[in-house]
A tleap script that builds the chain and sets N, CA, C and O, in Angstrom:
source leaprc.protein.ff14SB
mol = sequence {
  NMET GLN GLN GLY ILE HIE PRO ASP TRP HIE
  ASP ASP CYS GLN VAL LYS CYS ALA CYS GLY
  ASN ALA PHE THR ILE GLY SER THR VAL GLN
  THR LEU ASP ILE ASP ILE CYS ASN GLN CYS
  HIE PRO PHE PHE SER GLY GLU MET LYS PHE
  VAL ASP ARG GLN GLY ARG VAL ASP LYS PHE
  LYS HIE LYS MET GLU PHE ALA LYS LYS GLN
  LEU SER LYS LYS GLN LYS THR LYS SER ALA
  LYS PRO SER GLU PRO ALA LYS SER TYR ARG
  GLN ILE LEU ARG ASP SER GLN SER SER LEU
  ARG THR SER LYS GLN ALA PRO VAL THR PRO
  PRO SER VAL LYS VAL LYS SER GLN CSER
}
set mol.1.N position { 25.749 -113.607 66.856 }
set mol.1.CA position { 25.763 -112.174 67.140 }
set mol.1.C position { 26.833 -111.868 68.174 }
set mol.1.O position { 27.040 -112.620 69.126 }
set mol.2.N position { 27.495 -110.763 67.968 }
set mol.2.CA position { 28.525 -110.366 68.921 }
set mol.2.C position { 27.879 -109.713 70.132 }
set mol.2.O position { 26.829 -109.081 70.021 }
set mol.3.N position { 28.485 -109.864 71.237 }
set mol.3.CA position { 27.978 -109.295 72.474 }
set mol.3.C position { 28.513 -107.874 72.651 }
set mol.3.O position { 29.672 -107.604 72.335 }
set mol.4.N position { 27.670 -106.962 73.157 }
set mol.4.CA position { 28.098 -105.621 73.534 }
set mol.4.C position { 28.108 -104.592 72.409 }
set mol.4.O position { 28.480 -103.446 72.662 }
set mol.5.N position { 27.719 -104.936 71.178 }
set mol.5.CA position { 27.729 -103.936 70.105 }
set mol.5.C position { 26.325 -103.455 69.746 }
set mol.5.O position { 26.192 -102.487 68.997 }
set mol.6.N position { 25.288 -104.091 70.248 }
set mol.6.CA position { 23.918 -103.742 69.897 }
set mol.6.C position { 23.336 -102.771 70.927 }
set mol.6.O position { 23.639 -102.875 72.116 }
set mol.7.N position { 22.494 -101.819 70.473 }
set mol.7.CA position { 21.884 -100.876 71.423 }
set mol.7.C position { 20.846 -101.575 72.296 }
set mol.7.O position { 20.359 -102.658 71.969 }
set mol.8.N position { 20.520 -100.928 73.416 }
set mol.8.CA position { 19.509 -101.469 74.332 }
set mol.8.C position { 18.125 -101.320 73.712 }
set mol.8.O position { 17.824 -100.292 73.105 }
set mol.9.N position { 17.299 -102.321 73.858 }
set mol.9.CA position { 15.936 -102.307 73.330 }
set mol.9.C position { 14.957 -102.042 74.463 }
set mol.9.O position { 14.988 -102.697 75.505 }
set mol.10.N position { 14.070 -101.042 74.226 }
set mol.10.CA position { 13.056 -100.690 75.219 }
set mol.10.C position { 11.685 -101.056 74.655 }
set mol.10.O position { 11.276 -100.537 73.616 }
set mol.11.N position { 10.984 -101.944 75.338 }
set mol.11.CA position { 9.639 -102.328 74.900 }
set mol.11.C position { 8.595 -101.287 75.278 }
set mol.11.O position { 7.475 -101.329 74.770 }
set mol.12.N position { 8.938 -100.366 76.149 }
set mol.12.CA position { 7.970 -99.394 76.646 }
set mol.12.C position { 8.333 -97.960 76.238 }
set mol.12.O position { 8.274 -97.049 77.064 }
set mol.13.N position { 8.701 -97.758 74.992 }
set mol.13.CA position { 9.032 -96.413 74.486 }
set mol.13.C position { 7.744 -95.600 74.357 }
set mol.13.O position { 6.814 -96.015 73.667 }
set mol.14.N position { 7.690 -94.441 75.021 }
set mol.14.CA position { 6.525 -93.564 74.970 }
set mol.14.C position { 6.675 -92.599 73.793 }
set mol.14.O position { 7.659 -91.864 73.711 }
set mol.15.N position { 5.702 -92.604 72.888 }
set mol.15.CA position { 5.692 -91.708 71.731 }
set mol.15.C position { 4.630 -90.654 71.971 }
set mol.15.O position { 3.472 -90.980 72.235 }
set mol.16.N position { 5.024 -89.376 71.879 }
set mol.16.CA position { 4.092 -88.267 72.082 }
set mol.16.C position { 4.045 -87.448 70.801 }
set mol.16.O position { 5.077 -87.018 70.285 }
set mol.17.N position { 2.837 -87.239 70.299 }
set mol.17.CA position { 2.647 -86.476 69.067 }
set mol.17.C position { 2.324 -85.021 69.411 }
set mol.17.O position { 1.905 -84.718 70.528 }
set mol.18.N position { 2.523 -84.129 68.445 }
set mol.18.CA position { 2.218 -82.713 68.645 }
set mol.18.C position { 0.718 -82.476 68.798 }
set mol.18.O position { 0.302 -81.476 69.382 }
set mol.19.N position { -0.100 -83.399 68.269 }
set mol.19.CA position { -1.552 -83.241 68.387 }
set mol.19.C position { -2.072 -83.674 69.753 }
set mol.19.O position { -3.235 -83.430 70.073 }
set mol.20.N position { -1.225 -84.315 70.566 }
set mol.20.CA position { -1.637 -84.744 71.895 }
set mol.20.C position { -1.798 -86.248 72.022 }
set mol.20.O position { -1.977 -86.757 73.129 }
set mol.21.N position { -1.739 -86.955 70.931 }
set mol.21.CA position { -1.869 -88.410 70.953 }
set mol.21.C position { -0.601 -89.022 71.544 }
set mol.21.O position { 0.503 -88.550 71.272 }
set mol.22.N position { -0.757 -90.075 72.355 }
set mol.22.CA position { 0.385 -90.765 72.957 }
set mol.22.C position { 0.156 -92.267 72.851 }
set mol.22.O position { -0.966 -92.742 73.027 }
set mol.23.N position { 1.214 -93.010 72.565 }
set mol.23.CA position { 1.132 -94.468 72.500 }
set mol.23.C position { 2.494 -95.068 72.814 }
set mol.23.O position { 3.490 -94.352 72.907 }
set mol.24.N position { 2.530 -96.383 72.975 }
set mol.24.CA position { 3.740 -97.094 73.378 }
set mol.24.C position { 4.177 -98.039 72.260 }
set mol.24.O position { 3.361 -98.763 71.689 }
set mol.25.N position { 5.476 -98.021 71.955 }
set mol.25.CA position { 6.049 -98.933 70.962 }
set mol.25.C position { 7.377 -99.457 71.491 }
set mol.25.O position { 7.802 -99.078 72.583 }
set mol.26.N position { 8.027 -100.312 70.741 }
set mol.26.CA position { 9.367 -100.763 71.080 }
set mol.26.C position { 10.390 -99.980 70.278 }
set mol.26.O position { 10.219 -99.782 69.075 }
set mol.27.N position { 11.458 -99.530 70.937 }
set mol.27.CA position { 12.474 -98.732 70.256 }
set mol.27.C position { 13.774 -98.783 71.035 }
set mol.27.O position { 13.835 -99.340 72.132 }
set mol.28.N position { 14.817 -98.195 70.458 }
set mol.28.CA position { 16.110 -98.142 71.135 }
set mol.28.C position { 16.226 -96.927 72.037 }
set mol.28.O position { 17.196 -96.810 72.786 }
set mol.29.N position { 15.256 -96.020 71.983 }
set mol.29.CA position { 15.249 -94.848 72.865 }
set mol.29.C position { 14.063 -94.950 73.821 }
set mol.29.O position { 13.110 -95.682 73.555 }
set mol.30.N position { 14.119 -94.225 74.916 }
set mol.30.CA position { 13.082 -94.312 75.944 }
set mol.30.C position { 11.833 -93.521 75.562 }
set mol.30.O position { 10.718 -93.991 75.790 }
set mol.31.N position { 12.001 -92.300 74.970 }
set mol.31.CA position { 10.853 -91.472 74.582 }
set mol.31.C position { 11.096 -90.882 73.196 }
set mol.31.O position { 12.237 -90.658 72.794 }
set mol.32.N position { 10.007 -90.637 72.477 }
set mol.32.CA position { 10.053 -90.003 71.157 }
set mol.32.C position { 9.021 -88.887 71.110 }
set mol.32.O position { 7.895 -89.058 71.580 }
set mol.33.N position { 9.399 -87.746 70.547 }
set mol.33.CA position { 8.465 -86.655 70.289 }
set mol.33.C position { 8.363 -86.506 68.778 }
set mol.33.O position { 9.365 -86.269 68.104 }
set mol.34.N position { 7.147 -86.645 68.246 }
set mol.34.CA position { 6.949 -86.582 66.801 }
set mol.34.C position { 5.964 -85.476 66.460 }
set mol.34.O position { 5.228 -85.000 67.324 }
set mol.35.N position { 5.955 -85.065 65.180 }
set mol.35.CA position { 5.067 -84.002 64.718 }
set mol.35.C position { 3.745 -84.539 64.187 }
set mol.35.O position { 2.703 -83.908 64.365 }
set mol.36.N position { 3.779 -85.699 63.536 }
set mol.36.CA position { 2.590 -86.234 62.881 }
set mol.36.C position { 2.431 -87.704 63.256 }
set mol.36.O position { 3.405 -88.456 63.265 }
set mol.37.N position { 1.212 -88.107 63.563 }
set mol.37.CA position { 0.920 -89.518 63.852 }
set mol.37.C position { -0.284 -89.950 63.014 }
set mol.37.O position { -0.769 -89.190 62.175 }
set mol.38.N position { -0.759 -91.168 63.245 }
set mol.38.CA position { -1.902 -91.661 62.476 }
set mol.38.C position { -3.208 -90.957 62.838 }
set mol.38.O position { -4.172 -91.032 62.075 }
set mol.39.N position { -3.263 -90.287 63.965 }
set mol.39.CA position { -4.473 -89.574 64.366 }
set mol.39.C position { -4.592 -88.205 63.699 }
set mol.39.O position { -5.701 -87.702 63.515 }
set mol.40.N position { -3.468 -87.600 63.337 }
set mol.40.CA position { -3.522 -86.243 62.780 }
set mol.40.C position { -3.045 -86.164 61.329 }
set mol.40.O position { -3.163 -85.101 60.719 }
set mol.41.N position { -2.517 -87.229 60.760 }
set mol.41.CA position { -2.059 -87.200 59.371 }
set mol.41.C position { -3.271 -87.178 58.439 }
set mol.41.O position { -4.211 -87.944 58.646 }
set mol.42.N position { -3.271 -86.310 57.408 }
set mol.42.CA position { -4.434 -86.201 56.517 }
set mol.42.C position { -4.793 -87.508 55.801 }
set mol.42.O position { -5.967 -87.733 55.509 }
set mol.43.N position { -3.835 -88.355 55.518 }
set mol.43.CA position { -4.133 -89.614 54.841 }
set mol.43.C position { -4.987 -90.526 55.714 }
set mol.43.O position { -5.928 -91.153 55.228 }
set mol.44.N position { -4.663 -90.599 56.988 }
set mol.44.CA position { -5.386 -91.491 57.894 }
set mol.44.C position { -6.655 -90.859 58.454 }
set mol.44.O position { -7.644 -91.555 58.686 }
set mol.45.N position { -6.635 -89.548 58.673 }
set mol.45.CA position { -7.796 -88.898 59.285 }
set mol.45.C position { -8.865 -88.541 58.259 }
set mol.45.O position { -10.028 -88.377 58.627 }
set mol.46.N position { -8.506 -88.415 56.983 }
set mol.46.CA position { -9.477 -88.062 55.948 }
set mol.46.C position { -9.741 -86.579 55.853 }
set mol.46.O position { -10.521 -86.160 54.998 }
set mol.47.N position { -9.133 -85.775 56.683 }
set mol.47.CA position { -9.302 -84.324 56.658 }
set mol.47.C position { -8.197 -83.712 55.808 }
set mol.47.O position { -7.035 -84.109 55.898 }
set mol.48.N position { -8.572 -82.743 54.985 }
set mol.48.CA position { -7.572 -82.027 54.207 }
set mol.48.C position { -7.186 -80.776 54.983 }
set mol.48.O position { -7.987 -79.851 55.127 }
set mol.49.N position { -5.985 -80.754 55.470 }
set mol.49.CA position { -5.509 -79.598 56.220 }
set mol.49.C position { -4.009 -79.481 56.009 }
set mol.49.O position { -3.333 -80.445 55.647 }
set mol.50.N position { -3.512 -78.289 56.244 }
set mol.50.CA position { -2.079 -78.073 56.177 }
set mol.50.C position { -1.461 -78.532 57.482 }
set mol.50.O position { -1.931 -78.173 58.561 }
set mol.51.N position { -0.425 -79.313 57.382 }
set mol.51.CA position { 0.300 -79.739 58.566 }
set mol.51.C position { 1.469 -78.779 58.707 }
set mol.51.O position { 2.425 -78.826 57.933 }
set mol.52.N position { 1.382 -77.915 59.695 }
set mol.52.CA position { 2.394 -76.884 59.883 }
set mol.52.C position { 3.554 -77.450 60.678 }
set mol.52.O position { 3.420 -77.781 61.856 }
set mol.53.N position { 4.673 -77.554 60.026 }
set mol.53.CA position { 5.855 -78.083 60.679 }
set mol.53.C position { 6.905 -76.990 60.695 }
set mol.53.O position { 7.429 -76.607 59.649 }
set mol.54.N position { 7.205 -76.500 61.851 }
set mol.54.CA position { 8.198 -75.458 62.079 }
set mol.54.C position { 7.846 -74.173 61.328 }
set mol.54.O position { 8.739 -73.473 60.852 }
set mol.55.N position { 6.560 -73.860 61.218 }
set mol.55.CA position { 6.131 -72.606 60.614 }
set mol.55.C position { 6.292 -72.545 59.112 }
set mol.55.O position { 6.307 -71.451 58.550 }
set mol.56.N position { 6.413 -73.667 58.446 }
set mol.56.CA position { 6.663 -73.669 57.005 }
set mol.56.C position { 5.444 -73.226 56.213 }
set mol.56.O position { 5.584 -72.579 55.175 }
set mol.57.N position { 4.255 -73.564 56.686 }
set mol.57.CA position { 3.044 -73.153 55.981 }
set mol.57.C position { 2.898 -71.639 56.053 }
set mol.57.O position { 2.584 -71.000 55.049 }
set mol.58.N position { 3.121 -71.060 57.227 }
set mol.58.CA position { 3.051 -69.606 57.369 }
set mol.58.C position { 4.098 -68.925 56.497 }
set mol.58.O position { 3.829 -67.894 55.880 }
set mol.59.N position { 5.272 -69.495 56.452 }
set mol.59.CA position { 6.344 -68.938 55.627 }
set mol.59.C position { 5.947 -68.971 54.151 }
set mol.59.O position { 6.187 -68.009 53.421 }
set mol.60.N position { 5.344 -70.072 53.714 }
set mol.60.CA position { 4.901 -70.196 52.330 }
set mol.60.C position { 3.809 -69.178 52.012 }
set mol.60.O position { 3.846 -68.533 50.964 }
set mol.61.N position { 2.835 -69.032 52.915 }
set mol.61.CA position { 1.759 -68.066 52.694 }
set mol.61.C position { 2.308 -66.646 52.630 }
set mol.61.O position { 1.846 -65.834 51.828 }
set mol.62.N position { 3.286 -66.349 53.467 }
set mol.62.CA position { 3.905 -65.027 53.461 }
set mol.62.C position { 4.605 -64.772 52.124 }
set mol.62.O position { 4.512 -63.676 51.572 }
set mol.63.N position { 5.300 -65.779 51.611 }
set mol.63.CA position { 5.970 -65.635 50.313 }
set mol.63.C position { 4.962 -65.402 49.195 }
set mol.63.O position { 5.206 -64.592 48.301 }
set mol.64.N position { 3.846 -66.098 49.237 }
set mol.64.CA position { 2.826 -65.945 48.203 }
set mol.64.C position { 2.218 -64.544 48.235 }
set mol.64.O position { 1.999 -63.947 47.181 }
set mol.65.N position { 1.942 -64.014 49.420 }
set mol.65.CA position { 1.411 -62.654 49.539 }
set mol.65.C position { 2.416 -61.640 49.004 }
set mol.65.O position { 2.043 -60.701 48.300 }
set mol.66.N position { 3.685 -61.830 49.337 }
set mol.66.CA position { 4.724 -60.922 48.870 }
set mol.66.C position { 4.822 -60.960 47.346 }
set mol.66.O position { 4.977 -59.919 46.708 }
set mol.67.N position { 4.733 -62.150 46.764 }
set mol.67.CA position { 4.805 -62.289 45.305 }
set mol.67.C position { 3.618 -61.598 44.634 }
set mol.67.O position { 3.781 -60.977 43.584 }
set mol.68.N position { 2.428 -61.700 45.228 }
set mol.68.CA position { 1.254 -61.036 44.662 }
set mol.68.C position { 1.414 -59.520 44.703 }
set mol.68.O position { 1.036 -58.826 43.759 }
set mol.69.N position { 1.977 -59.004 45.805 }
set mol.69.CA position { 2.198 -57.564 45.912 }
set mol.69.C position { 3.193 -57.094 44.865 }
set mol.69.O position { 2.989 -56.059 44.229 }
set mol.70.N position { 4.264 -57.846 44.684 }
set mol.70.CA position { 5.274 -57.478 43.690 }
set mol.70.C position { 4.672 -57.497 42.287 }
set mol.70.O position { 4.966 -56.618 41.477 }
set mol.71.N position { 3.839 -58.484 41.997 }
set mol.71.CA position { 3.214 -58.585 40.687 }
set mol.71.C position { 2.283 -57.405 40.444 }
set mol.71.O position { 2.259 -56.854 39.343 }
set mol.72.N position { 1.518 -57.011 41.459 }
set mol.72.CA position { 0.613 -55.877 41.285 }
set mol.72.C position { 1.394 -54.582 41.087 }
set mol.72.O position { 0.984 -53.731 40.297 }
set mol.73.N position { 2.520 -54.418 41.796 }
set mol.73.CA position { 3.360 -53.236 41.596 }
set mol.73.C position { 3.903 -53.199 40.177 }
set mol.73.O position { 3.926 -52.150 39.534 }
set mol.74.N position { 4.336 -54.348 39.699 }
set mol.74.CA position { 4.909 -54.436 38.360 }
set mol.74.C position { 3.861 -54.100 37.305 }
set mol.74.O position { 4.159 -53.416 36.326 }
set mol.75.N position { 2.643 -54.577 37.502 }
set mol.75.CA position { 1.578 -54.294 36.550 }
set mol.75.C position { 1.196 -52.824 36.579 }
set mol.75.O position { 0.871 -52.253 35.538 }
set mol.76.N position { 1.228 -52.199 37.756 }
set mol.76.CA position { 0.907 -50.776 37.852 }
set mol.76.C position { 1.940 -49.943 37.113 }
set mol.76.O position { 1.582 -49.012 36.392 }
set mol.77.N position { 3.219 -50.264 37.282 }
set mol.77.CA position { 4.253 -49.496 36.594 }
set mol.77.C position { 4.199 -49.735 35.097 }
set mol.77.O position { 4.502 -48.832 34.317 }
set mol.78.N position { 3.821 -50.925 34.685 }
set mol.78.CA position { 3.704 -51.211 33.267 }
set mol.78.C position { 2.561 -50.415 32.656 }
set mol.78.O position { 2.697 -49.874 31.558 }
set mol.79.N position { 1.441 -50.340 33.357 }
set mol.79.CA position { 0.288 -49.626 32.828 }
set mol.79.C position { 0.499 -48.114 32.895 }
set mol.79.O position { -0.123 -47.379 32.127 }
set mol.80.N position { 1.351 -47.637 33.783 }
set mol.80.CA position { 1.592 -46.205 33.915 }
set mol.80.C position { 2.461 -45.671 32.781 }
set mol.80.O position { 2.369 -44.491 32.441 }
set mol.81.N position { 3.292 -46.509 32.198 }
set mol.81.CA position { 4.153 -46.063 31.109 }
set mol.81.C position { 3.318 -45.813 29.858 }
set mol.81.O position { 2.438 -46.605 29.522 }
set mol.82.N position { 3.602 -44.697 29.164 }
set mol.82.CA position { 2.909 -44.511 27.893 }
set mol.82.C position { 3.474 -45.509 26.885 }
set mol.82.O position { 4.686 -45.620 26.702 }
set mol.83.N position { 2.597 -46.200 26.263 }
set mol.83.CA position { 3.068 -47.233 25.339 }
set mol.83.C position { 3.313 -46.616 23.967 }
set mol.83.O position { 2.393 -46.104 23.330 }
set mol.84.N position { 4.541 -46.673 23.531 }
set mol.84.CA position { 4.924 -46.191 22.214 }
set mol.84.C position { 4.998 -47.391 21.290 }
set mol.84.O position { 5.317 -48.498 21.721 }
set mol.85.N position { 4.707 -47.171 20.038 }
set mol.85.CA position { 4.853 -48.303 19.121 }
set mol.85.C position { 6.326 -48.700 19.026 }
set mol.85.O position { 7.208 -47.842 19.033 }
set mol.86.N position { 6.572 -49.947 18.940 }
set mol.86.CA position { 7.945 -50.443 18.893 }
set mol.86.C position { 8.589 -50.051 17.570 }
set mol.86.O position { 7.980 -50.164 16.506 }
set mol.87.N position { 9.833 -49.590 17.658 }
set mol.87.CA position { 10.567 -49.200 16.461 }
set mol.87.C position { 11.421 -50.362 15.995 }
set mol.87.O position { 11.917 -51.158 16.794 }
set mol.88.N position { 11.579 -50.440 14.702 }
set mol.88.CA position { 12.450 -51.476 14.160 }
set mol.88.C position { 13.895 -51.021 14.306 }
set mol.88.O position { 14.172 -49.848 14.557 }
set mol.89.N position { 14.796 -51.957 14.148 }
set mol.89.CA position { 16.221 -51.645 14.267 }
set mol.89.C position { 16.636 -50.648 13.193 }
set mol.89.O position { 17.448 -49.759 13.451 }
set mol.90.N position { 16.094 -50.787 12.013 }
set mol.90.CA position { 16.414 -49.878 10.907 }
set mol.90.C position { 15.967 -48.456 11.243 }
set mol.90.O position { 16.691 -47.497 10.978 }
set mol.91.N position { 14.780 -48.323 11.823 }
set mol.91.CA position { 14.262 -46.998 12.174 }
set mol.91.C position { 15.107 -46.353 13.276 }
set mol.91.O position { 15.355 -45.147 13.244 }
set mol.92.N position { 15.540 -47.141 14.234 }
set mol.92.CA position { 16.391 -46.615 15.304 }
set mol.92.C position { 17.706 -46.109 14.732 }
set mol.92.O position { 18.182 -45.045 15.127 }
set mol.93.N position { 18.299 -46.856 13.809 }
set mol.93.CA position { 19.553 -46.419 13.177 }
set mol.93.C position { 19.361 -45.137 12.388 }
set mol.93.O position { 20.202 -44.241 12.457 }
set mol.94.N position { 18.272 -45.030 11.639 }
set mol.94.CA position { 18.011 -43.802 10.870 }
set mol.94.C position { 17.878 -42.596 11.792 }
set mol.94.O position { 18.427 -41.528 11.518 }
set mol.95.N position { 17.148 -42.774 12.879 }
set mol.95.CA position { 16.967 -41.670 13.824 }
set mol.95.C position { 18.294 -41.243 14.441 }
set mol.95.O position { 18.572 -40.050 14.565 }
set mol.96.N position { 19.110 -42.220 14.826 }
set mol.96.CA position { 20.388 -41.868 15.447 }
set mol.96.C position { 21.329 -41.216 14.442 }
set mol.96.O position { 22.062 -40.294 14.800 }
set mol.97.N position { 21.326 -41.673 13.192 }
set mol.97.CA position { 22.192 -41.062 12.178 }
set mol.97.C position { 21.759 -39.638 11.882 }
set mol.97.O position { 22.601 -38.751 11.744 }
set mol.98.N position { 20.480 -39.412 11.785 }
set mol.98.CA position { 20.014 -38.057 11.493 }
set mol.98.C position { 20.320 -37.115 12.656 }
set mol.98.O position { 20.651 -35.950 12.435 }
set mol.99.N position { 20.213 -37.604 13.886 }
set mol.99.CA position { 20.529 -36.738 15.020 }
set mol.99.C position { 22.024 -36.456 15.088 }
set mol.99.O position { 22.427 -35.358 15.473 }
set mol.100.N position { 22.852 -37.429 14.719 }
set mol.100.CA position { 24.299 -37.202 14.695 }
set mol.100.C position { 24.681 -36.200 13.621 }
set mol.100.O position { 25.538 -35.345 13.844 }
set mol.101.N position { 24.063 -36.298 12.476 }
set mol.101.CA position { 24.379 -35.363 11.387 }
set mol.101.C position { 24.027 -33.933 11.767 }
set mol.101.O position { 24.791 -33.008 11.493 }
set mol.102.N position { 22.897 -33.755 12.385 }
set mol.102.CA position { 22.488 -32.396 12.740 }
set mol.102.C position { 23.340 -31.837 13.872 }
set mol.102.O position { 23.566 -30.628 13.931 }
set mol.103.N position { 23.817 -32.695 14.770 }
set mol.103.CA position { 24.614 -32.183 15.881 }
set mol.103.C position { 26.064 -31.934 15.482 }
set mol.103.O position { 26.696 -31.030 16.029 }
set mol.104.N position { 26.605 -32.700 14.556 }
set mol.104.CA position { 28.003 -32.529 14.151 }
set mol.104.C position { 28.188 -31.314 13.259 }
set mol.104.O position { 29.140 -30.552 13.430 }
set mol.105.N position { 27.312 -31.139 12.342 }
set mol.105.CA position { 27.500 -30.077 11.358 }
set mol.105.C position { 26.611 -28.890 11.688 }
set mol.105.O position { 25.398 -28.996 11.866 }
set mol.106.N position { 27.287 -27.760 11.759 }
set mol.106.CA position { 26.536 -26.531 11.912 }
set mol.106.C position { 26.079 -26.145 10.509 }
set mol.106.O position { 26.698 -26.530 9.517 }
set mol.107.N position { 25.041 -25.417 10.439 }
set mol.107.CA position { 24.592 -25.034 9.095 }
set mol.107.C position { 25.689 -24.241 8.379 }
set mol.107.O position { 26.095 -23.167 8.821 }
set mol.108.N position { 26.142 -24.789 7.291 }
set mol.108.CA position { 27.230 -24.180 6.513 }
set mol.108.C position { 26.603 -23.399 5.368 }
set mol.108.O position { 25.771 -23.907 4.616 }
set mol.109.N position { 27.034 -22.140 5.266 }
set mol.109.CA position { 26.544 -21.325 4.158 }
set mol.109.C position { 27.576 -21.404 3.041 }
set mol.109.O position { 28.765 -21.211 3.294 }
set mol.110.N position { 27.167 -21.672 1.864 }
set mol.110.CA position { 28.128 -21.758 0.762 }
set mol.110.C position { 28.703 -20.378 0.456 }
set mol.110.O position { 28.026 -19.363 0.623 }
set mol.111.N position { 29.948 -20.351 0.012 }
set mol.111.CA position { 30.539 -19.046 -0.331 }
set mol.111.C position { 29.783 -18.433 -1.506 }
set mol.111.O position { 29.324 -19.120 -2.418 }
set mol.112.N position { 29.681 -17.148 -1.439 }
set mol.112.CA position { 28.944 -16.483 -2.510 }
set mol.112.C position { 29.793 -16.455 -3.778 }
set mol.112.O position { 30.964 -16.074 -3.773 }
set mol.113.N position { 29.184 -16.852 -4.799 }
set mol.113.CA position { 29.860 -16.914 -6.094 }
set mol.113.C position { 29.256 -15.827 -6.971 }
set mol.113.O position { 28.042 -15.706 -7.135 }
set mol.114.N position { 30.147 -15.071 -7.505 }
set mol.114.CA position { 29.673 -14.012 -8.388 }
set mol.114.C position { 29.798 -14.502 -9.821 }
set mol.114.O position { 30.847 -14.974 -10.258 }
set mol.115.N position { 28.763 -14.380 -10.485 }
set mol.115.CA position { 28.758 -14.802 -11.882 }
set mol.115.C position { 28.906 -13.556 -12.737 }
set mol.115.O position { 28.154 -12.588 -12.619 }
set mol.116.N position { 29.894 -13.623 -13.591 }
set mol.116.CA position { 30.104 -12.479 -14.475 }
set mol.116.C position { 29.171 -12.618 -15.661 }
set mol.116.O position { 29.052 -13.669 -16.291 }
set mol.117.N position { 28.565 -11.582 -15.908 }
set mol.117.CA position { 27.681 -11.606 -17.062 }
set mol.117.C position { 28.464 -11.221 -18.301 }
set mol.117.O position { 29.214 -10.245 -18.304 }
set mol.118.N position { 28.290 -11.957 -19.294 }
set mol.118.CA position { 29.012 -11.669 -20.529 }
set mol.118.C position { 28.112 -10.835 -21.429 }
set mol.118.O position { 26.992 -11.227 -21.756 }
set mol.119.N position { 28.598 -9.743 -21.797 }
set mol.119.CA position { 27.828 -8.887 -22.675 }
set mol.119.C position { 28.560 -8.543 -23.914 }
set mol.119.O position { 28.035 -7.821 -24.761 }
savepdb mol mol.pdb
quit
């Protein structure tokens, strides 16, 4: 092993968890602050709980509430619309052609034709 390239080893590294648990391990740093340890992790403690790390659980719950509100608004607007039966493409074309014909052409009166009576 080369001399002078390895970090210093501390046998008395103090680890402090967010739950309040503290213990000593060996590490290259003097102190460690952690979010989850064996005392508060759901796998080791047997308790099912959300582990809130940097407000992520609250952020997720807020997103879920917002999504539910948006869904309810969408359903209200959908139910408020009068539901018309769906038209086929052919029916839509017929309707548009008939409306174009009536708007383009004014009612044209045919010229009066006089019929001569033969006597």
